C-alpha positions as protocol buffer text, in pm:
chain_id: "A"
residue {
  index: 1
  type: MET
  ca { x: 19131 y: 10512 z: 10029 }
}
residue {
  index: 2
  type: ASP
  ca { x: 19371 y: 10767 z: 10167 }
}
residue {
  index: 3
  type: PRO
  ca { x: 19173 y: 11045 z: 10342 }
}
residue {
  index: 4
  type: GLY
  ca { x: 19358 y: 11320 z: 10158 }
}
residue {
  index: 5
  type: ALA
  ca { x: 19303 y: 11161 z: 9820 }
}
residue {
  index: 6
  type: TRP
  ca { x: 18937 y: 11101 z: 9895 }
}
residue {
  index: 7
  type: LEU
  ca { x: 18886 y: 11463 z: 10004 }
}
residue {
  index: 8
  type: ALA
  ca { x: 19060 y: 11580 z: 9689 }
}
residue {
  index: 9
  type: ARG
  ca { x: 18815 y: 11377 z: 9480 }
}
residue {
  index: 10
  type: VAL
  ca { x: 18515 y: 11513 z: 9670 }
}
residue {
  index: 11
  type: ARG
  ca { x: 18648 y: 11866 z: 9626 }
}
residue {
  index: 12
  type: HIS
  ca { x: 18729 y: 11825 z: 9255 }
}
residue {
  index: 13
  type: ASP
  ca { x: 18439 y: 11611 z: 9136 }
}
residue {
  index: 14
  type: LEU
  ca { x: 18161 y: 11763 z: 9343 }
}
residue {
  index: 15
  type: VAL
  ca { x: 18226 y: 12070 z: 9556 }
}
residue {
  index: 16
  type: LYS
  ca { x: 18426 y: 12267 z: 9304 }
}
residue {
  index: 17
  type: ARG
  ca { x: 18177 y: 12206 z: 9026 }
}
residue {
  index: 18
  type: LEU
  ca { x: 17884 y: 12312 z: 9242 }
}
residue {
  index: 19
  type: VAL
  ca { x: 18048 y: 12613 z: 9407 }
}
residue {
  index: 20
  type: TRP
  ca { x: 18247 y: 12772 z: 9124 }
}
residue {
  index: 21
  type: PRO
  ca { x: 17950 y: 12914 z: 8932 }
}
residue {
  index: 22
  type: ALA
  ca { x: 17835 y: 13076 z: 9257 }
}
residue {
  index: 23
  type: ARG
  ca { x: 18183 y: 13211 z: 9331 }
}
residue {
  index: 24
  type: ASP
  ca { x: 18207 y: 13354 z: 8981 }
}
residue {
  index: 25
  type: ARG
  ca { x: 17870 y: 13529 z: 9017 }
}
residue {
  index: 26
  type: ARG
  ca { x: 17965 y: 13662 z: 9361 }
}
residue {
  index: 27
  type: ASP
  ca { x: 18295 y: 13798 z: 9229 }
}
residue {
  index: 28
  type: VAL
  ca { x: 18143 y: 13955 z: 8918 }
}
residue {
  index: 29
  type: GLY
  ca { x: 17843 y: 14092 z: 9106 }
}
residue {
  index: 30
  type: GLY
  ca { x: 17497 y: 14150 z: 8972 }
}
residue {
  index: 31
  type: PRO
  ca { x: 17186 y: 13938 z: 8988 }
}
residue {
  index: 32
  type: VAL
  ca { x: 17188 y: 13563 z: 8941 }
}
residue {
  index: 33
  type: ALA
  ca { x: 17042 y: 13460 z: 8607 }
}
residue {
  index: 34
  type: PRO
  ca { x: 16783 y: 13181 z: 8626 }
}
residue {
  index: 35
  type: GLY
  ca { x: 16961 y: 12845 z: 8627 }
}
residue {
  index: 36
  type: GLU
  ca { x: 17307 y: 13002 z: 8632 }
}
residue {
  index: 37
  type: LEU
  ca { x: 17408 y: 12823 z: 8952 }
}
residue {
  index: 38
  type: VAL
  ca { x: 17300 y: 12475 z: 8845 }
}
residue {
  index: 39
  type: ALA
  ca { x: 17610 y: 12269 z: 8773 }
}
residue {
  index: 40
  type: ALA
  ca { x: 17648 y: 12001 z: 8508 }
}
residue {
  index: 41
  type: LEU
  ca { x: 17809 y: 11703 z: 8681 }
}
residue {
  index: 42
  type: VAL
  ca { x: 17974 y: 11394 z: 8536 }
}
residue {
  index: 43
  type: ASP
  ca { x: 18062 y: 11061 z: 8693 }
}
residue {
  index: 44
  type: GLU
  ca { x: 18407 y: 10902 z: 8678 }
}
residue {
  index: 45
  type: GLU
  ca { x: 18320 y: 10760 z: 8337 }
}
residue {
  index: 46
  type: GLY
  ca { x: 18236 y: 11107 z: 8203 }
}
residue {
  index: 47
  type: ARG
  ca { x: 17862 y: 11042 z: 8186 }
}
residue {
  index: 48
  type: PRO
  ca { x: 17614 y: 11307 z: 8304 }
}
residue {
  index: 49
  type: THR
  ca { x: 17496 y: 11248 z: 8660 }
}
residue {
  index: 50
  type: ASP
  ca { x: 17338 y: 11435 z: 8948 }
}
residue {
  index: 51
  type: ALA
  ca { x: 17485 y: 11544 z: 9279 }
}
residue {
  index: 52
  type: GLY
  ca { x: 17304 y: 11274 z: 9478 }
}
residue {
  index: 53
  type: ALA
  ca { x: 17436 y: 10988 z: 9267 }
}
residue {
  index: 54
  type: LEU
  ca { x: 17787 y: 11132 z: 9260 }
}
residue {
  index: 55
  type: TRP
  ca { x: 17785 y: 11179 z: 9636 }
}
residue {
  index: 56
  type: ALA
  ca { x: 17656 y: 10825 z: 9691 }
}
residue {
  index: 57
  type: ALA
  ca { x: 17948 y: 10687 z: 9490 }
}
residue {
  index: 58
  type: LEU
  ca { x: 18202 y: 10903 z: 9672 }
}
residue {
  index: 59
  type: ALA
  ca { x: 18051 y: 10834 z: 10014 }
}
residue {
  index: 60
  type: GLY
  ca { x: 18079 y: 10462 z: 9943 }
}
residue {
  index: 61
  type: GLU
  ca { x: 18455 y: 10505 z: 9922 }
}
residue {
  index: 62
  type: ALA
  ca { x: 18488 y: 10732 z: 10226 }
}
residue {
  index: 63
  type: PRO
  ca { x: 18766 y: 10663 z: 10472 }
}
residue {
  index: 64
  type: PRO
  ca { x: 18676 y: 10568 z: 10829 }
}
residue {
  index: 65
  type: GLY
  ca { x: 18588 y: 10863 z: 11047 }
}
residue {
  index: 66
  type: ALA
  ca { x: 18435 y: 11079 z: 10777 }
}
residue {
  index: 67
  type: ASP
  ca { x: 18125 y: 11250 z: 10913 }
}
residue {
  index: 68
  type: LEU
  ca { x: 17913 y: 11195 z: 10603 }
}
residue {
  index: 69
  type: PRO
  ca { x: 17552 y: 11279 z: 10705 }
}
residue {
  index: 70
  type: PRO
  ca { x: 17602 y: 11653 z: 10768 }
}
residue {
  index: 71
  type: PHE
  ca { x: 17779 y: 11695 z: 10436 }
}
residue {
  index: 72
  type: GLY
  ca { x: 17510 y: 11495 z: 10258 }
}
residue {
  index: 73
  type: ARG
  ca { x: 17242 y: 11724 z: 10399 }
}
residue {
  index: 74
  type: ALA
  ca { x: 17442 y: 12034 z: 10308 }
}
residue {
  index: 75
  type: LEU
  ca { x: 17485 y: 11900 z: 9957 }
}
residue {
  index: 76
  type: GLN
  ca { x: 17110 y: 11853 z: 9917 }
}
residue {
  index: 77
  type: GLN
  ca { x: 17056 y: 12207 z: 10044 }
}
residue {
  index: 78
  type: ALA
  ca { x: 17317 y: 12347 z: 9805 }
}
residue {
  index: 79
  type: VAL
  ca { x: 17158 y: 12172 z: 9508 }
}
residue {
  index: 80
  type: ALA
  ca { x: 16816 y: 12307 z: 9607 }
}
residue {
  index: 81
  type: ALA
  ca { x: 16972 y: 12652 z: 9651 }
}
residue {
  index: 82
  type: ALA
  ca { x: 17125 y: 12635 z: 9302 }
}
residue {
  index: 83
  type: GLN
  ca { x: 16788 y: 12546 z: 9155 }
}
residue {
  index: 84
  type: ALA
  ca { x: 16636 y: 12842 z: 9343 }
}
residue {
  index: 85
  type: ASP
  ca { x: 16913 y: 13081 z: 9224 }
}
residue {
  index: 86
  type: ASP
  ca { x: 17016 y: 13128 z: 9589 }
}
residue {
  index: 87
  type: LEU
  ca { x: 17381 y: 13234 z: 9581 }
}
residue {
  index: 88
  type: PRO
  ca { x: 17453 y: 13222 z: 9959 }
}
residue {
  index: 89
  type: GLY
  ca { x: 17283 y: 12884 z: 9982 }
}
residue {
  index: 90
  type: VAL
  ca { x: 17520 y: 12735 z: 9725 }
}
residue {
  index: 91
  type: LEU
  ca { x: 17827 y: 12895 z: 9882 }
}
residue {
  index: 92
  type: ALA
  ca { x: 17735 y: 12737 z: 10217 }
}
residue {
  index: 93
  type: LEU
  ca { x: 17863 y: 12408 z: 10076 }
}
residue {
  index: 94
  type: GLU
  ca { x: 18218 y: 12534 z: 10126 }
}
residue {
  index: 95
  type: ALA
  ca { x: 18175 y: 12542 z: 10504 }
}
residue {
  index: 96
  type: ALA
  ca { x: 18021 y: 12196 z: 10498 }
}
residue {
  index: 97
  type: PHE
  ca { x: 18319 y: 12063 z: 10303 }
}
residue {
  index: 98
  type: ALA
  ca { x: 18557 y: 12221 z: 10554 }
}
residue {
  index: 99
  type: ALA
  ca { x: 18369 y: 12045 z: 10835 }
}
residue {
  index: 100
  type: LEU
  ca { x: 18391 y: 11715 z: 10646 }
}
residue {
  index: 101
  type: ALA
  ca { x: 18766 y: 11761 z: 10610 }
}
residue {
  index: 102
  type: ARG
  ca { x: 18800 y: 11838 z: 10982 }
}
residue {
  index: 103
  type: SER
  ca { x: 18616 y: 11516 z: 11065 }
}
residue {
  index: 104
  type: LEU
  ca { x: 18906 y: 11327 z: 10908 }
}
residue {
  index: 105
  type: GLU
  ca { x: 19177 y: 11510 z: 11101 }
}
residue {
  index: 106
  type: GLY
  ca { x: 19120 y: 11304 z: 11413 }
}
residue {
  index: 107
  type: PRO
  ca { x: 19146 y: 11425 z: 11771 }
}
residue {
  index: 108
  type: PRO
  ca { x: 19406 y: 11691 z: 11851 }
}
residue {
  index: 109
  type: GLY
  ca { x: 19746 y: 11551 z: 11947 }
}
């Protein structure tokens, strides 16, 4: 799979869905309501799934060079943070996604 297309899928299907509730809460301000940061995820067939299963499917299609383990760990931490109503912990997934994207850029010219 093309690296750009794969990253777009990871961003759309996983990162965006996990991070947007946290971004919305950050932008609106105020305390996090219990469970507010927990995202409802669906697989490519539209069936409910969890972040681990969705990541496993996406990781299986990853282009060569993608540094998957750090992102996988960050994803687990973000899911745990969402369950704990930890806003900064969920938002940390954005930096992990940026690092994953950089891993596909290759060495500088």
